[in-house]
C-alpha positions in Angstrom: 155.4 162.2 6.9 153.1 163.6 4.3 154.2 166.8 2.7 152.2 169.8 1.8 149.0 169.0 0.0 149.6 168.8 -3.8 146.7 168.1 -6.2 146.3 167.3 -9.8 147.4 164.6 -12.3 151.1 165.4 -11.9 150.9 164.9 -8.1 149.0 161.7 -8.7 151.6 160.3 -11.0 154.4 161.4 -8.6 152.6 159.5 -5.8 152.3 156.4 -7.9 156.0 156.6 -8.9 157.0 156.9 -5.2 154.9 153.9 -4.4 156.5 151.8 -7.2 159.9 152.9 -6.0 159.0 151.9 -2.4 157.8 148.5 -3.7 161.0 148.0 -5.6 163.0 148.9 -2.5 161.0 146.4 -0.4 161.3 143.7 -3.0 165.1 144.2 -3.3 165.4 143.6 0.5 163.3 140.5 0.1 160.3 141.8 2.1 156.7 142.7 1.6 154.8 145.9 2.1 153.6 146.4 5.6 150.6 144.3 6.5 148.4 143.4 9.4 146.2 140.4 9.8 146.7 139.4 6.2 145.8 142.7 4.7 147.9 145.7 3.5 148.5 148.3 6.2 147.5 151.5 4.2 148.6 153.9 7.0 152.1 152.4 7.3 152.5 152.3 3.5 151.4 155.9 3.0 153.7 157.1 5.8 156.6 155.2 4.2 155.9 156.6 0.7 155.3 160.1 2.1 151.7 160.6 1.0 148.4 161.3 2.8 146.3 158.3 3.7 143.5 159.7 1.5 145.6 159.1 -1.6 144.6 155.4 -1.4 141.0 156.3 -1.9 141.3 159.3 -4.1 144.0 158.2 -6.6 142.7 155.2 -8.7 146.2 154.4 -10.1 147.7 154.3 -6.6 144.9 152.1 -5.5 145.3 149.8 -8.5 149.0 149.3 -7.8 148.2 148.3 -4.2 145.4 146.0 -5.3 147.7 144.3 -7.8 150.5 144.0 -5.2 148.0 142.5 -2.7 146.7 140.0 -5.2 150.2 139.1 -6.4 151.4 138.4 -2.8 148.3 136.7 -1.5 147.3 139.6 0.8 143.9 141.2 1.1 143.8 144.8 -0.1 142.1 146.0 3.0 141.2 144.6 6.4 137.8 146.4 6.1 136.6 144.2 3.3 133.4 142.6 4.6 133.1 138.9 5.1 130.0 138.8 3.0 131.8 140.4 0.0 134.6 137.9 0.3 132.1 135.1 0.5 130.2 136.3 -2.6 133.4 136.6 -4.6 134.8 133.2 -3.6 131.5 131.4 -3.4 132.6 130.1 0.0 131.9 130.9 3.6 135.4 131.3 4.9 136.2 128.8 7.6 133.7 126.0 7.0 133.8 125.6 3.2 130.0 125.8 2.9 128.9 127.3 -0.4 127.4 130.8 -0.2 123.7 130.9 -0.6 121.2 133.8 -1.1 119.3 132.5 2.0 122.3 133.5 4.0 121.6 137.2 3.3 117.9 136.8 4.3 119.0 135.0 7.5 121.4 137.8 8.3 118.8 140.5 7.7 116.3 138.6 9.9 118.8 138.3 12.7 119.7 141.9 12.4 116.0 142.9 12.7 115.7 140.6 15.7 118.7 142.1 17.3 117.3 145.6 16.7 114.0 144.7 18.3 115.7 143.1 21.3 118.0 146.2 21.7 114.9 148.4 21.7 113.2 146.1 24.3 116.3 146.3 26.5 116.3 150.1 26.3 112.6 150.2 27.2 113.2 147.9 30.2 116.2 149.9 31.4 114.0 153.1 31.2 111.2 151.4 33.2 113.7 150.1 35.8 115.1 153.6 36.3 111.6 155.0 36.7 110.6 152.3 39.2 113.8 152.9 41.2 113.1 156.6 41.4 109.5 155.9 42.4 110.7 153.5 45.1 113.1 156.1 46.4 110.3 158.7 46.6 108.1 156.2 48.5 110.9 155.5 51.0 111.4 159.2 51.5 107.6 159.7 52.0 107.4 156.8 54.5 110.5 158.1 56.4 109.0 161.6 56.5 105.7 160.3 57.9 107.4 158.2 60.5 109.4 161.3 61.6 106.3 163.4 61.9 104.5 160.7 63.8 101.8 160.4 61.2 100.2 157.3 59.8 101.3 156.2 56.3 99.0 154.2 54.1 100.7 153.1 50.9 98.8 154.0 47.8 96.5 156.5 49.7 96.7 160.1 48.6 
């Protein structure tokens, strides 16, 4: 569990020392740091080391140790790394071995714009459907009311 918030260079160095001690302990047991789906599990590591999760982002030395460990053990530093970044770095589209091309970014942007337009269209159609259903309910009520009163109902006439 994370202890009381300590700040400053001394606390940063102490956090890195704790991480290195934890890595040594894990290596001595023949294991690896906690990971999920091929990437380091920052939350589990921070909990085991006894630091807040934010230390990974705020302490460059702590982050550098984790990045080096991940590279050394064939793990991704973070599961949040985007596929596009990975593709750009490796020059490959993971999965099919096709080289990365600049046209891919354009295609992605075009598809995202198309998705946005279609989502807006769906929202408009849903709103129209709701309005038409409400109008239909009002017409049914008016027709039922006229029948009850014995009057004549002419749709569309006011």
